[in-house]
N, C-alpha and C positions, 0 to 999 in steps of 0.2 A: 561502188558497184560494179559488178561484171569486171572484177579485177582479171579473171581467167580470160579475158579476152585482147588484153594489154600484153604483148611480151616484147624482151628485148630481141633484136633481129642481130644474126652475125653478117659481118661483110659479104659471104656468097650468099645469104638469103633477100639482103639487100639488092646485090647484081640480079638476082634471078628475078626478084619483082621487078626491077626497073627495065628487063626484059619481056617481061608478063604486059606491063604497063604501057609500052610501046605498041602492042597489039591491039589495046583497048578493052575498054569496060564490056561494048558488045561484045566482043569476038570471046571475051573471058565467060561472059553470064552465058553465051550460047555453049562452047566448048564444055566448059567445067561443070557449067550449072547442067543446063538441058542435056546434053548427049551421055556425059559421063556419069553425073547424078541420077539424071531423069531416065536415061536407057538403063542403067544399072538396077534403080529400085523397080523398073517395070518388068524386066526379065524375073527378078527375084520374086514379085508380086505374081505374076503368071505361073511360076513354078509352085509357089507355095498352093496358088488356087488349083492347080491341075492335079499336082503329085500328092499333096497333103490333105486337100479338102476335096479331092474328087470332082472337082468342077468342070464343066465341059468347056472347053475353049471354042468361046464364039467372037465375031466381029462384035458384037456391044461390049462383051467382057473387056477386050483388047483395045478398044476405041475408049471406052471409060477410062482404064487405067492408065492409057497414053495422055488422054488430058489432064487427070489428075498430075501423073508423074511428070508433064512438061511444066504445068504451072509451080508445081514444087521444085522443079530444077530452076526454073527462072528465080524464084524466091530464094533458093540455096546459093545460087550462083551469085544474086545482085548482095545476098548478105555477107559473102566469103569475100566479095570485092571489096566493100564497103570497110569490113574489119580489118583486112590486109592493107587497105590504102592508108587507113590510120595510123595502124602499125608502124607503116614505111614514112610517114609524114613527121612521127614523134618520134622514130627512130633517128631521122636525117636530122631534125633539130637537136636532139640529144648529142648526136657525133658532131655537128657543128659547133654547138657549146663547148667541147670535149676538146677539139681543136682549136678552137679560141684560147680557153683558159690554158692549154697546154703551149703555145707561141707566146704566152706572155712570158 
């Protein structure tokens, strides 16, 4: 189940994730989830509503979207962290067992 969530990481990807891990889970969730995903979706939704649906831009519309997109960003950031961390741990285990086998 959910085989698409599992992937083999290259050495470079492992090193990148190690650097990301040092900054911490909260930093990852806030930056990647809320700022990148949440803010991006908010801007896209506002553009869609104003330009395509011809809605007027109001404080209520913006605040409603911000709340929804921040909540969504928190979930996306948390889920992405968990998946990446699980992949990292399984790849570390795989690499360690490979190194152990090769050293025999």
